[in-house]
Each structure stands twice: as C-alpha cells, then as structure tokens.
C-alpha positions as CSV (number, residue, x, y, z in Angstrom):
1,X,116.8,277.1,20.3
2,X,117.9,273.6,19.2
3,X,115.8,270.4,19.6
4,X,116.4,267.0,18.2
5,X,113.8,265.1,16.2
6,X,113.5,261.3,16.5
7,X,112.1,259.9,13.3
8,X,112.3,261.9,10.1
9,X,109.7,263.3,7.7
10,X,108.8,265.6,5.0
11,X,107.2,268.6,6.7
12,X,107.1,270.2,10.2
13,X,104.9,272.5,12.3
14,X,105.8,274.2,15.5
15,X,103.6,274.6,18.7
16,X,104.1,277.9,20.6
17,X,102.6,278.0,24.1
18,X,101.6,280.8,26.4
19,X,100.4,278.4,29.1
20,X,102.3,280.1,31.9
21,X,102.7,283.7,30.7
22,X,101.6,286.9,32.3
23,X,99.2,288.0,29.5
24,X,98.9,287.8,25.8
25,X,102.2,287.2,23.9
26,X,102.8,288.8,20.5
27,X,105.1,286.7,18.3
28,X,106.6,289.0,15.7
29,X,108.2,286.2,13.6
30,X,109.3,282.6,13.8
31,X,111.6,280.4,11.7
32,X,112.7,276.8,11.6
33,X,115.7,275.2,10.0
34,X,118.1,272.3,10.3
35,X,121.2,272.9,12.5
36,X,124.7,273.1,11.1
37,X,126.9,273.4,14.1
38,X,127.1,275.6,17.2
39,X,124.6,278.4,16.6
40,X,124.7,278.1,12.9
41,X,121.8,276.8,10.7
42,X,121.9,275.2,7.3
43,X,120.9,278.3,5.4
44,X,119.2,276.5,2.6
45,X,116.8,274.9,5.0
46,X,115.6,278.1,6.7
47,X,111.8,278.3,6.6
48,X,109.6,281.2,7.9
49,X,106.7,280.0,9.9
50,X,103.2,281.3,9.5
51,X,100.1,281.0,11.6
52,X,96.9,280.9,9.6
53,X,98.8,282.3,6.8
54,X,100.3,285.3,8.7
55,X,103.9,285.7,9.8
56,X,103.0,287.0,13.2
57,X,100.5,285.9,15.9
58,X,99.2,286.9,19.3
59,X,98.8,284.0,21.7
60,X,96.2,284.6,24.4
61,X,97.2,283.8,28.0
62,X,96.9,280.1,28.6
63,X,96.6,279.2,24.9
64,X,98.7,277.6,22.3
65,X,99.2,278.3,18.6
66,X,100.3,275.8,16.0
67,X,102.1,277.0,12.9
68,X,101.0,276.1,9.4
69,X,103.0,273.1,8.1
70,X,106.1,273.9,6.1
71,X,107.9,271.6,3.7
72,X,111.2,270.5,5.2
73,X,113.1,267.2,4.8
74,X,114.0,266.1,8.3
75,X,116.4,263.2,8.5
76,X,116.0,260.8,11.5
77,X,117.6,262.3,14.7
78,X,118.1,265.6,13.0
79,X,118.7,268.7,15.1
80,X,116.2,271.4,14.4
81,X,116.7,275.1,15.1
82,X,113.6,277.2,16.0
83,X,114.0,281.0,16.2
84,X,111.4,283.2,17.8
85,X,111.2,287.0,17.8
86,X,109.2,288.6,20.6
87,X,109.3,292.4,20.2
88,X,107.5,293.3,23.4
89,X,108.2,292.7,27.1
90,X,106.1,289.7,28.0
91,X,106.5,289.9,31.7
92,X,106.9,286.1,31.9
93,X,107.6,283.3,29.4
94,X,106.4,279.8,29.2
95,X,109.7,278.1,29.6
96,X,111.2,274.6,29.8
97,X,114.0,275.4,32.2
98,X,116.1,272.3,31.7
99,X,116.6,272.5,28.0
100,X,120.0,270.9,28.2
101,X,120.8,272.5,24.9
102,X,122.5,275.8,24.3
103,X,120.1,278.6,23.3
104,X,121.4,281.8,21.7
105,X,119.6,285.1,22.3
106,X,120.1,288.4,20.6
107,X,118.2,291.7,20.4
108,X,116.1,292.4,17.3
109,X,114.5,290.2,14.7
110,X,117.3,287.8,13.8
111,X,115.0,284.9,13.1
112,X,116.5,284.5,9.6
113,X,120.1,285.0,10.7
114,X,122.4,282.1,9.6
115,X,124.4,282.3,12.8
116,X,124.1,283.9,16.3
117,X,127.6,283.3,17.4
118,X,127.8,286.6,19.2
119,X,124.5,286.1,21.0
120,X,124.0,285.5,24.8
121,X,124.1,281.8,25.7
122,X,121.3,280.3,27.8
123,X,120.2,276.7,28.4
124,X,116.4,276.7,28.3
125,X,113.6,276.6,25.7
126,X,111.1,279.4,25.5
127,X,107.5,279.2,24.2
128,X,108.2,276.2,22.0
129,X,106.2,273.3,23.4
130,X,106.2,270.8,20.5
131,X,107.6,270.2,17.0
132,X,105.5,267.9,14.8
133,X,107.3,266.1,12.1
134,X,105.1,264.6,9.3
135,X,106.3,261.1,9.2
136,X,107.0,259.4,5.9
137,X,105.8,255.9,6.9
138,X,102.1,255.3,7.4
139,X,102.7,252.9,10.3
140,X,104.6,255.6,12.3
141,X,103.6,256.0,15.9
142,X,104.9,257.6,19.1
143,X,106.0,256.8,22.6
144,X,105.4,259.4,25.3
145,X,108.1,259.3,28.0
146,X,106.2,260.9,31.0
147,X,108.1,261.8,34.1
148,X,110.3,264.1,36.1
149,X,113.9,265.1,36.1
150,X,115.1,261.5,35.5
151,X,113.1,261.5,32.2
152,X,114.0,265.1,31.5
153,X,117.7,264.1,31.6
154,X,118.9,266.1,34.6
155,X,122.7,265.8,35.2
156,X,123.3,264.3,31.7
157,X,125.9,266.2,29.7
158,X,124.4,269.2,28.0
159,X,124.3,269.4,24.2
160,X,124.7,265.6,23.9
161,X,121.1,264.4,24.1
162,X,122.1,262.1,26.9
163,X,118.7,261.4,28.5
164,X,117.3,257.9,28.5
165,X,114.5,258.9,26.0
166,X,117.2,260.2,23.7
167,X,119.3,257.1,24.0
168,X,116.2,255.0,23.4
169,X,115.4,257.1,20.3
170,X,118.8,256.3,18.8
171,X,118.1,252.6,19.4
172,X,114.7,252.7,17.8
173,X,115.9,254.5,14.7
174,X,118.7,252.0,14.3
175,X,116.4,249.0,14.5
176,X,114.5,248.1,11.3
177,X,111.4,246.9,13.2
178,X,111.1,250.2,15.2
179,X,112.6,252.8,12.9
180,X,109.3,254.5,12.5
181,X,108.6,254.9,16.2
182,X,109.1,258.4,17.6
183,X,109.8,259.6,21.1
184,X,108.1,262.5,22.8
185,X,110.0,263.5,26.0
186,X,107.5,264.9,28.5
187,X,109.8,264.9,31.5
188,X,109.7,268.0,33.7
189,X,112.4,268.4,36.4
190,X,110.9,268.6,39.8
191,X,107.5,267.6,38.7
192,X,105.2,265.8,41.1
193,X,102.2,263.4,40.4
194,X,99.8,265.0,42.9
195,X,101.0,268.6,43.6
196,X,101.9,271.6,41.5
197,X,105.3,273.1,41.8
198,X,107.7,272.5,38.9
199,X,104.9,272.7,36.4
200,X,101.4,271.5,37.1
201,X,101.0,268.0,38.6
202,X,101.3,265.0,36.4
203,X,97.6,264.3,36.7
204,X,96.8,267.9,35.7
205,X,99.0,267.9,32.6
206,X,98.2,264.3,31.5
207,X,95.7,265.3,28.8
208,X,98.0,268.0,27.3
209,X,101.2,266.1,27.5
210,X,100.0,262.5,26.7
211,X,96.5,262.3,25.3
212,X,96.8,265.3,23.0
213,X,100.1,264.2,21.4
214,X,99.6,263.0,17.8
215,X,100.2,259.4,17.0
216,X,100.7,258.2,20.6
217,X,100.6,254.4,20.9
218,X,102.7,253.8,24.0
219,X,103.2,255.6,27.3
220,X,106.1,255.1,29.7
221,X,105.5,256.4,33.2
222,X,108.5,257.1,35.5
223,X,107.3,259.5,38.2
224,X,106.6,259.7,42.0
225,X,110.0,260.2,43.5
226,X,109.5,264.0,44.0
227,X,106.2,263.4,45.8
228,X,107.9,260.9,48.0
229,X,111.0,263.1,48.7
230,X,109.1,266.3,49.4
231,X,106.5,264.7,51.6
232,X,109.0,262.8,53.8
233,X,112.0,265.0,54.1
234,X,112.6,266.6,57.6
235,X,111.1,270.1,58.1
236,X,113.4,273.0,57.3
237,X,112.6,276.3,59.0
238,X,114.2,278.2,56.1
239,X,112.1,276.3,53.5
240,X,108.3,276.6,54.2
241,X,106.3,273.6,53.2
242,X,104.2,274.0,50.0
243,X,100.7,275.2,50.8
244,X,99.2,272.1,49.3
245,X,101.0,269.9,51.8
246,X,99.6,271.8,54.7
247,X,95.9,271.4,53.8
248,X,95.7,267.7,52.8
249,X,96.4,264.5,54.7
250,X,100.0,263.2,54.7
251,X,100.9,261.6,51.4
252,X,100.9,257.8,51.3
253,X,102.1,255.3,48.7
254,X,98.5,254.3,48.1
255,X,97.8,257.9,47.0
256,X,100.6,257.6,44.4
257,X,99.4,254.1,43.3
258,X,95.9,255.4,42.9
259,X,97.1,258.3,40.7
260,X,99.0,255.8,38.5
261,X,95.8,253.7,38.2
262,X,94.0,256.8,37.0
263,X,96.7,257.5,34.3
264,X,96.5,253.9,33.1
265,X,92.7,254.1,32.9
266,X,92.8,257.3,31.0
267,X,95.4,256.1,28.6
268,X,93.6,252.8,27.9
269,X,90.4,254.8,27.1
270,X,92.4,256.3,24.2
271,X,93.9,253.0,23.1
272,X,97.4,253.7,24.5
273,X,99.4,250.9,26.0
274,X,101.1,251.8,29.3
275,X,104.6,250.7,30.4
276,X,105.2,251.1,34.1
277,X,108.8,252.1,35.0
278,X,110.1,251.4,38.5
279,X,111.5,254.2,40.6
280,X,115.3,254.3,40.6
281,X,117.3,254.5,43.9
282,X,117.5,257.6,46.1
283,X,120.4,257.0,48.4
284,X,119.7,260.0,50.6
285,X,116.1,259.0,51.3
286,X,114.7,258.6,54.7
287,X,113.4,255.2,55.9
288,X,109.9,256.4,55.3
289,X,110.7,257.5,51.8
290,X,112.4,254.2,51.0
291,X,109.4,252.3,52.3
292,X,107.1,254.3,50.0
293,X,109.4,253.8,47.0
294,X,109.5,250.1,47.5
295,X,105.7,250.0,47.9
296,X,105.2,251.9,44.6
297,X,107.7,249.6,42.8
298,X,106.0,246.5,44.2
299,X,102.7,247.8,42.6
300,X,104.4,248.5,39.3
301,X,105.9,245.0,39.2
302,X,102.7,243.3,40.1
303,X,101.2,241.6,37.0
304,X,98.1,243.2,35.7
305,X,99.0,246.7,36.8
306,X,100.4,247.8,33.4
307,X,100.6,246.4,29.9
308,X,104.4,245.9,30.4
309,X,107.0,246.8,33.0
310,X,110.5,248.3,32.6
311,X,112.4,247.7,35.8
312,X,114.8,250.6,35.8
313,X,115.4,250.1,39.5
314,X,116.9,246.7,38.8
315,X,119.0,248.0,35.9
316,X,120.8,250.8,37.8
317,X,120.8,249.7,41.5
318,X,123.9,248.3,43.3
319,X,123.3,244.6,43.9
320,X,125.2,244.8,47.2
321,X,123.3,247.9,48.4
322,X,119.9,248.2,46.5
323,X,119.3,251.7,47.9
324,X,122.2,253.0,46.0
325,X,123.2,253.3,42.3
326,X,125.5,250.8,40.8
327,X,129.1,252.2,40.6
328,X,129.6,254.4,37.6
329,X,125.8,255.1,37.1
330,X,125.3,258.1,39.4
331,X,126.4,261.8,39.2
332,X,127.1,261.8,43.0
333,X,123.8,263.2,44.2
334,X,122.5,259.6,44.8
335,X,119.3,260.5,42.9
336,X,120.0,261.1,39.2
337,X,121.8,258.8,36.8
338,X,124.8,260.1,34.8
339,X,125.2,259.5,31.1
340,X,126.2,255.9,31.6
341,X,123.2,255.3,33.9
342,X,120.8,256.8,31.4
343,X,122.3,254.7,28.6
344,X,122.0,251.6,30.7
345,X,118.3,252.3,31.2
346,X,117.7,252.8,27.5
347,X,119.7,249.8,26.5
348,X,117.6,247.6,28.9
349,X,114.3,248.4,27.1
350,X,112.9,245.6,25.0
351,X,112.4,247.1,21.6
352,X,110.0,244.3,20.6
353,X,107.4,246.1,22.7
354,X,107.2,248.8,20.0
355,X,107.5,246.7,16.9
356,X,104.3,246.6,14.8
357,X,102.7,243.2,14.3
358,X,103.5,243.3,10.6
359,X,107.2,243.9,11.3
360,X,107.3,241.1,13.9
361,X,105.8,238.7,11.5
362,X,108.3,239.5,8.7
363,X,111.1,239.1,11.2
364,X,109.9,235.7,12.2
365,X,109.8,234.6,8.5
C-alpha cells in the first residue's frame, strides 16, 4: 500500500487499526519503505516493523496498535510503502475504500519483497490508519482536513495525489514560512455529520480523527453535503431509507449548524484553531437541499463562527449559475470537483493562516 507523506522527518511509526473488523486480527509481519516506482520499493530503505519489540501482533476487535519507531529518512512529499502480512482469514478488514492509490496484493509473506509486479491490483488501504513521521523541525505542526468525499479526493485522478489536501500539502512544503506544516487527510467518502453509514458520523469520529492526531494546530471542516443530500432526496422504493432517518425528526440546517458548533467547541478546548469551509455546489440538488446548503454556508461565513473561513463555494461555483460548478472544475456529476477544481480550492487557501508567528516576523523584516 502506498501513501504520501507531507513534511519529512527522521523516523516513522505505523498505526494498524481493527476498528471495524469481525474479531481479533493477527498481523504476522509488517514492513515500511520508500517507494521507487509502480509496485517497487527502494530496497535499501526497507524496514521491518515491530510492536513492543515483536515482529507480530494481535489487534483486539475495535483496537489499534502503533508500531515501534524505526529510523527512516523521509523526504518531504515522499511516497511510503507499507506491507502487511495477515496469515489468517479475518472475516472483515478495517478498510479505507477510496485509497486512490494502487495497492498490490499477493499470497504469502512478501512484506520484504522488493517488487510485487505480478500481484493483484486493488485501490484501497487495509488496516493502516495513520503513519507518523517524526518531524525534524521543532516548530512543526499539523492541519487536519476533516470531511467527506470532496476532502477524500473522490473523482480525482488515481495515483496522482490530486485531492485538495494533497495540492495544499505541495504548496505548504514549497513555501518557506509553512514548510514544516503537515496535512492529515481525514476525509471519508459518503461520510455524514450526524448519521453513521460510510464510517461512523463525523461527531462520533471527531476525537479519533482530529483530537487524537499528534501535533494538530489547525482544523479545516468541509462536511454536511451528504446529510443534506440523503435527507432531502425523493424516496426510492428500491432503496430503503437508513434506519436512523426513520426514528428521528427530519434533518434541518440548524441540526448541522449545531453539530459544527460542537466541533468548534471541542477543538478550541484542545487549543486547535478551526477554519470553516463552505459547501461546494451540488447541481442536482432539490430546492430544499439547496436552501439547506445556503443556510449552512451563511452560518460558516458569519463572522465569529470560526477562527477563519475558506469560501470553497465561491472559488468553484459558476458566477452565472451559482448552483453549478465553474466550467472545467467538475467531473460531470455536478457534485465532485475534478483535478482542476481541487487544485483551484487548494490554490485559494491563504498560507499565512498556517505560518508561525516567528516566521511571519522574519518575513516582515
């Protein structure tokens, strides 16, 4: 499995999760290395991972295990390869379905193999939930990009790191005042703020995916469009409504605004600054859905709601038809940006929001 780092460092550790398995998972072996090309690793960088000094580990259902740190020089924006050997049938795996990177799978313990060119190709990540890079600079910090498919990078070109958090990461690394700011992409395609479905709700995963991440100083929230879409689309007799929607009052924009206020409150309690990101257009939305989207965006734009605002809606919408994407920014589904749309979103973000006070002072001098 291949994943890209943001800032570089001198050592790494890998988190393996069994949050959504069917029972305990036995990990027979795990390795990490730098990627060469395709399924090949840079052989000299291959490192066996240990857990409490042992090469194998059993992860209880619902739990997570963090590897011991291993020395590995990681350049900024480096691609990391994580290999996991699971010798037994697990019944179910904790998986990030929209990995957007080619994963190679092969029978047997091939965790130390230099290449898996003849393996089966998939496009998801399994068990790996985080990779921590020990940053070299003491002032290093992280941004959590928290959201749904539009943060996850849905419809971007696979194997190109074309999501807006990835594009932002490239900008941060290239800017001397923000070169030590990392990105943690916590987007889950299909995720909702208030209901489980594609993963647990944003409120339910907030501690795990935001507050528990090391070094977090900023949080960018771009989520609610799935709640709005699911709660307002016409009934489909072939698609039963989720149980949660049949036992609670109809969703309102105030419900979503209240949930955002809760996330801001909890982040502030941990010293994290929160940037509210407006919901981008959904051209196929019903009138009710569009009214809710505009209400949520009005709240986000209202001074005092967040520490800062990133108006993604303004960046990608068509000036002549604000319910639609600007020409060249959509993949034709009228909901997700394409590569150009994601890049425009990242390019519009003011990097001075993330520059340390010392760096800003030096720049002014």
